[in-house]
C-alpha positions in Angstrom: -61.7 26.1 28.1 -63.9 25.5 25.0 -64.2 28.0 22.4 -67.9 29.1 21.9 -67.4 31.5 19.2 -69.5 31.2 16.1 -68.9 31.7 12.3 -72.1 32.0 10.4 -71.4 32.6 6.8 -68.1 34.2 7.6 -70.0 36.5 10.2 -68.1 35.9 13.4 -69.3 36.4 16.9 -67.8 35.7 20.3 -70.6 33.4 21.0 -73.8 31.8 19.2 -76.2 34.0 21.1 -78.1 36.5 19.0 -80.9 38.6 20.2 -83.7 38.1 17.7 -85.5 40.7 15.6 -87.8 42.2 18.2 -88.3 45.1 20.7 -84.9 44.6 22.3 -83.2 45.4 19.0 -85.0 48.4 17.8 -82.8 51.0 18.7 -79.2 51.7 19.5 -79.6 52.2 23.2 -80.8 48.7 23.6 -78.3 47.2 21.0 -75.1 48.8 22.7 -76.4 47.6 26.2 -76.7 44.2 24.9 -73.2 44.3 23.3 -71.9 45.5 26.5 -73.4 42.6 28.5 -71.9 40.2 26.2 -74.3 39.2 23.4 -72.6 37.8 20.4 -75.1 39.5 17.8 -78.4 41.0 17.2 -80.9 40.9 14.4 -82.1 44.5 14.2 -85.9 45.0 14.3 -87.4 44.5 10.9 -87.2 47.7 8.9 -89.6 48.6 5.9 -92.3 51.0 5.3 -92.9 52.9 8.6 -95.9 51.8 10.7 -98.0 52.9 13.6 -98.2 50.2 16.4 -101.1 49.6 18.8 -101.5 49.8 22.6 -101.7 47.3 24.1 -99.4 44.8 22.3 -98.4 41.7 24.5 -100.1 38.9 26.3 -98.8 35.6 27.9 -99.8 32.2 29.0 -98.9 31.4 32.6 -98.9 27.9 33.8 -98.9 26.3 37.2 -97.3 29.4 38.9 -94.8 30.1 36.1 -95.1 33.3 34.3 -94.8 33.9 30.6 -94.5 30.1 29.6 -95.7 31.5 26.4 -95.4 34.9 25.0 -97.7 36.9 22.5 -97.5 40.0 20.6 -99.5 42.1 18.0 -96.5 44.4 17.3 -95.7 45.2 13.8 -92.1 46.1 12.3 -90.2 49.1 13.5 -92.2 52.2 13.9 -89.2 54.4 13.9 -88.1 56.3 10.8 -85.8 54.4 8.6 -83.3 57.0 8.5 -82.8 56.9 12.3 -82.6 53.1 12.2 -79.8 53.3 9.6 -77.7 55.9 11.4 -78.0 53.9 14.5 -77.1 50.7 13.0 -74.1 52.3 11.5 -73.0 53.4 14.9 -73.4 50.1 16.5 -71.3 48.4 14.0 -68.6 51.0 14.4 -68.5 50.7 18.0 -68.6 46.8 18.2 -67.3 45.6 14.8 -66.6 42.2 16.5 -70.3 41.5 16.9 -72.8 40.3 14.4 -75.2 42.9 13.1 -77.9 41.4 10.9 -80.7 43.5 9.7 -84.4 42.2 9.4 -86.1 43.4 6.2 -89.8 43.4 5.0 -90.2 45.5 2.0 -93.3 46.0 -0.2 -94.1 43.1 -2.6 -92.0 44.4 -5.7 -88.5 44.1 -6.5 -87.6 47.8 -6.8 -88.6 48.3 -3.0 -86.4 45.2 -2.1 -83.3 46.8 -3.9 -83.8 50.2 -2.6 -84.0 48.9 1.1 -81.2 46.5 0.6 -78.8 49.2 -0.8 -79.6 51.6 2.1 -78.9 48.8 4.6 -75.7 47.7 3.1 -74.6 51.2 3.3 -74.5 51.0 7.3 -71.8 48.3 7.2 -74.3 45.7 8.5 -72.9 42.0 8.2 -76.0 40.3 6.9 -79.8 40.5 5.9 -82.4 38.5 7.4 -85.7 38.3 5.3 -88.8 38.3 7.4 -91.2 36.0 5.8 -93.0 35.1 9.0 -94.8 38.1 10.6 -98.3 36.4 11.5 -100.3 39.6 11.9 -101.1 43.0 10.4 -98.4 42.8 7.5 -100.2 39.7 6.2 -102.9 41.7 4.8 -100.5 43.8 2.8 -99.1 40.7 1.1 -96.1 40.7 3.2 -94.7 38.6 6.1 -96.3 35.1 6.7 -98.2 35.9 3.2 -94.8 35.4 1.5 -93.5 32.5 3.7 -96.8 30.5 3.3 -96.4 30.3 -0.4 -93.2 28.6 -1.8 -93.5 30.3 -5.3 -93.8 33.9 -3.9 -91.0 33.4 -1.3 -88.5 32.2 -3.9 -89.5 35.1 -6.3 -88.8 37.7 -3.4 -85.5 35.7 -2.4 -84.5 36.0 -6.2 -85.2 39.6 -6.1 -83.1 40.1 -3.0 -80.1 38.1 -4.4 -80.0 40.4 -7.5 -79.0 43.2 -5.3 -77.4 41.9 -2.0 -73.6 41.7 -1.6 -73.7 40.5 2.0 -75.1 37.3 3.5 -78.8 36.6 3.3 -80.8 34.7 5.7 -84.4 33.7 5.0 -86.7 33.4 8.2 -89.4 31.0 7.8 -92.9 31.1 9.2 -94.3 28.0 11.3 -97.8 28.8 10.2 -97.7 26.1 7.6 -98.0 22.4 7.5 -94.2 22.2 6.7 -91.5 24.6 6.7 -89.4 22.5 4.1 -91.3 23.6 0.8 -90.6 27.3 1.5 -87.2 26.5 2.9 -86.4 24.6 -0.6 -87.7 27.4 -2.5 -85.5 29.8 -0.7 -82.4 27.7 -1.0 -83.1 27.2 -4.7 -83.4 30.8 -5.2 -80.1 31.5 -3.8 -80.5 32.2 -0.1 -77.2 31.8 1.9 -79.0 30.6 4.9 -82.3 30.1 6.9 -83.6 31.1 10.3 -86.6 29.5 12.0 -89.0 29.6 13.7 -90.8 32.9 13.5 -93.9 33.4 15.8 -97.0 31.1 15.6 -100.4 32.7 15.0 -102.4 32.5 18.5 -104.9 33.7 20.8 -103.6 33.5 24.2 -106.7 33.7 26.4 -109.9 35.6 27.1 -110.5 37.9 29.8 -113.5 36.3 31.7 -114.7 39.8 33.1 -114.6 41.9 29.7 -115.0 38.8 27.4 -112.3 40.3 25.3 -109.3 38.3 24.1 -105.9 39.5 25.1 -104.3 42.0 24.4 -107.1 44.1 24.6 -107.0 47.2 22.1 -109.9 49.4 22.8 -112.4 46.5 23.2 -111.0 44.4 20.5 -108.2 42.1 19.8 -106.3 40.1 16.9 -104.5 37.0 16.4 -100.9 37.5 17.5 -97.4 35.8 17.4 -96.8 33.3 19.9 -93.2 32.5 21.1 -91.5 31.8 24.2 -90.7 28.4 25.9 -94.0 26.6 25.1 -93.2 26.8 21.2 -89.5 25.2 21.8 -90.7 21.6 20.9 -92.5 23.0 17.7 -89.3 24.7 16.8 -87.0 21.7 17.3 -89.3 19.6 15.1 -89.3 22.2 12.2 -85.6 22.6 12.7 -85.0 18.9 12.3 -87.0 18.6 9.2 -84.8 21.4 7.6 -81.6 19.7 9.0 -82.8 16.3 7.4 -83.9 17.5 4.0 -81.4 17.1 1.2 -81.9 20.6 -0.3 -82.3 22.8 2.9 -79.4 21.0 4.7 -77.2 22.6 2.3 -77.2 25.9 4.1 -76.6 26.9 7.7 -79.6 27.6 10.2 -80.2 30.2 12.7 -82.4 28.5 15.3 -85.2 30.4 17.0 -88.1 29.5 19.1 -88.0 29.4 23.1 -84.5 29.4 23.8 -84.1 30.4 27.5 -81.4 28.5 28.8 -77.9 27.1 27.6 -79.5 23.5 27.6 -82.1 25.0 25.1 -79.3 26.3 23.0 -77.3 23.2 23.0 -80.5 21.2 21.9 -80.8 23.7 19.0 -77.4 23.3 18.0 -77.4 19.3 18.2 -80.4 19.4 15.9 -78.5 21.6 13.3 -78.4 25.2 14.2 -75.2 27.0 13.9 -76.3 30.2 16.2 -79.6 30.6 18.2 -81.6 33.6 18.6 -83.2 34.7 21.9 -86.3 37.0 22.3 -88.7 36.2 25.1 -86.1 35.3 27.8 -84.3 38.6 27.2 -87.4 40.6 27.4 -88.4 38.7 30.8 -85.0 38.6 32.5 -83.0 41.4 30.8 -79.7 41.3 29.0 -77.5 39.7 31.6 -78.7 36.3 31.2 -76.2 36.2 28.5 -73.6 35.4 31.2 -75.4 32.2 32.2 -76.0 31.3 28.6 -72.3 31.4 27.9 -71.1 29.9 31.0 -73.4 27.0 30.9 -72.6 26.2 27.3 -68.9 26.6 28.0 -69.0 24.2 31.1 -71.0 21.7 29.1 -68.7 21.6 26.3 -65.7 21.2 28.5 -67.8 18.1 30.3 -68.4 16.4 27.1 -65.0 17.2 25.5 -66.1 19.4 22.7 -63.4 22.0 21.8 -65.6 24.0 19.3 -69.3 24.3 18.7 -68.7 22.8 15.3 -67.9 19.5 17.2 -71.4 18.8 18.1 -73.7 20.9 15.6 -76.1 18.3 14.2 -75.0 15.4 16.0 -78.5 14.4 17.0 -80.2 14.8 13.7 -79.4 11.1 12.6 -81.3 9.8 15.7 -84.5 11.2 14.7 -86.3 8.7 12.5 -89.8 7.4 11.5 -91.6 5.4 13.9 -91.6 2.2 11.7 -87.7 2.4 12.0 -87.8 2.1 15.7 -86.5 -1.0 17.4 -89.8 -2.8 18.3 -87.8 -5.2 20.6 -86.2 -2.5 22.8 -88.0 -2.7 26.2 -87.3 -0.7 29.4 -89.0 -1.0 32.7 -89.5 1.7 35.7 -87.6 1.3 38.7 -88.4 3.3 42.0 -85.5 4.1 44.4 -87.0 3.6 47.8 -84.4 5.6 49.5 -85.3 8.7 47.2 -88.9 8.3 47.3 -91.0 10.8 49.2 -94.1 8.6 49.1 -96.3 11.4 47.4 -98.2 8.7 45.3 -98.0 10.8 42.2 -96.5 8.0 40.2 -99.2 5.7 41.3 -102.1 8.0 40.5 -100.7 8.7 37.0 -100.2 5.0 36.2 -103.3 3.9 37.6 -105.5 6.5 35.9 -103.6 7.6 32.8 -101.4 4.5 31.9 -101.0 0.6 32.4 -101.8 0.2 36.2 -98.1 -1.1 36.7 -97.5 0.1 40.4 -98.3 -1.7 43.4 -99.6 0.4 46.4 -98.7 -1.0 49.7 -100.6 0.9 52.6 -98.4 1.5 55.6 -97.7 3.7 58.8 -96.1 6.3 58.6 -96.3 6.2 54.9 -97.4 4.1 51.8 -94.8 2.4 49.4 -95.0 2.1 45.8 -93.1 -0.7 43.6 -93.3 -1.6 39.9 -95.2 -4.5 38.6 -92.6 -5.4 36.1 -94.7 -7.9 34.2 -97.1 -4.8 33.5 -94.8 -2.1 33.0 -94.6 -1.0 29.3 -91.8 1.4 29.7 -93.9 4.4 28.9 -92.0 6.9 31.1 -95.2 8.5 32.6 -94.1 7.7 36.3 -90.8 9.2 35.6 -92.0 12.3 34.2 -94.4 13.3 37.2 -92.1 12.3 39.8 -90.8 15.4 41.7 -87.7 14.0 42.9 -84.8 13.8 40.4 -83.6 10.2 39.6 -86.0 8.7 42.1 -87.6 6.8 39.1 -85.1 5.4 36.4 -85.9 3.6 33.1 -83.9 0.3 32.9 -83.4 -2.0 30.0 -85.2 -5.1 30.7 -85.7 -8.6 29.2 -89.0 -10.2 29.4 -88.4 -13.8 28.4 -87.0 -15.3 25.5 -89.7 -13.8 23.3 -88.9 -10.2 24.3 -85.1 -9.8 23.9 -83.8 -6.1 23.7 -81.4 -5.3 21.0 -78.3 -5.6 22.9 -79.3 -9.2 23.6 -79.8 -9.7 19.9 -76.5 -8.5 19.2 -74.8 -10.5 21.8 -76.5 -13.7 20.4 -75.9 -12.6 16.9 -79.5 -13.0 16.0 -81.2 -11.0 13.1 -83.9 -8.6 14.5 -86.6 -9.8 12.3 -86.5 -13.4 13.8 -88.6 -12.1 16.8 
């Protein structure tokens, strides 16, 4: 059986799954239940100056009958007294010393506040610190959260303050509310951070109530921009993670991946693109802590199937395959193929290709059902028909040769021809 344990900056956990800094990690009761369920670690909900949160706080985006495709919150950092949080952190570390205990921090924008908070947290026995440079609402107006993460110079200064006092590993959490996460990531690495985590939530409005005309969530007749997360943000998170993994400066440090991790497959994708651990929030809030069992079993079984002994065997393996568009093989060509035995004759492939793509599917009317076949000379291999087909592996994309002037890369290799000749 594969070994799915993680070693992040010397912080060991029995698996790479950490609960992200959020409501599920805001008190001892929750964290102990998570550890008992099997989570490898937690990032304790952000500590700093005590705040008061609003009611209501959450909203979501549902799609095509699926609930909580995207999740939005306007909750601030921990609203519990700092001394109670610190006491509970110490107790959790004592009871589960083999689990990663990372504490998220957001201090006032001055050196002394950061130093004082770091000293108090380190006294709990916590294993690491995560600097919250991403909170997209509320704290921004105080010069904190995303206001720090959006300015590389400020972010670098704060990281430098932290490194003056910290004696345990420091992880800098990046905001996605920027054109690129790389400049702030570089500033944090150059200032001494030991690791990065990303992404934090994306500033959003999830919708407007068509009866009250008030955007969600409704707080006494008003709303505000919230932080968007959940499965909907995963593609954005993977893109930003890859840019960090490919950059010569930011790739020097390990990364904890965040953003829409709901299944073991999501976790594997994050790790293939450079993450050493993954943090989970929305999925745990929706399904509960017991999902950790499926997350661990699925990853373990996949690693056994692929022959990976440890997670280090595949971390970052997919990073080199992402390149710029002009580096792609223009001579590579695929064509759709419809398996008539699997086809249920719904016509979705024909409709999507006819109205939204390249009119490359033949429709033959029949009784009792219509049949669909590919016009190979018209198919450009766009994948649309495969994407909309409701039957797994009914439509496959197959490498195809379109005459001598349209050779695929394997044919070029076989003939020993240079690619720039065609």
